[in-house]
C-alpha positions, 0 to 999 in steps of 0.5 A: 621848280616853279610851275612852268607857264602852260603853252598849248600843244596843237590840238590842246585846249587851255582851260586857264580861263574857262569855267568848266574844266574836264579832268581825270583824277586817279586813285592809284592802288597796288590792291591793298595800299593806296598812293597819295600825291602832295601837290607841290607848293609851287602849283598854281591850283591847290598847292599843298593838298593831297590828291591822286594822279590828275590831269586835264582832259584837254585833247582828243585822247580817250580817257584810258590814254590820258590816264596812261599819260598822266601816270608816265608824266607824274609817276613814271609808270608805263603800260606794263606797270599797270594791271587795270584801269577802271572808270568811275562816275563823273564828280562835279566839284565846285571851286569858286576860289578859282572861279571853276567847276571841275568835271572830274572823271574818277579812275581806279588804277591797279598797278603792279609796282610800288616803284615811282619817280614823281615830277615837279608837280609832287612834293611828296608821295606816300603809299599808305592803307585806305584808312590813312587817306583821310588823315591827310588834307585832301584836294576838295573833291578828292574824297568823292572820287576815292569813296567810289572805289573805297566805299567801306573806308570812312573819314 
């Protein structure tokens, strides 16, 4: 399925042509393994790269509610599947190829289950040891997000 044309909902900001774009990027873990998502080749931004569950901060929801929304949309997970949500630091990621500067809020999400259902954005999802994360072609800036929560794992 090709990426659908984005149509903002009432109160939602369209960051398509805006230079600075706030986002969340969630490192999803079950406490011992990490879930990485390979972005579909149909994605406009960073097709084929591995990443956490992510999304634009494009409305008035707080960060935790946005995390819940992205986990529901991208992984089919609900609030009862989540043990904890922990915010990290904001990462500035320059992306000259897209004429963007991403303002990325790093988030660690611990879940109770390894069961998930991906949506059209994800070509493949894999649970892996933290040490195996760096064996994948990571979305630019994701390593900085990941390292906040797994500082003892190196590339």
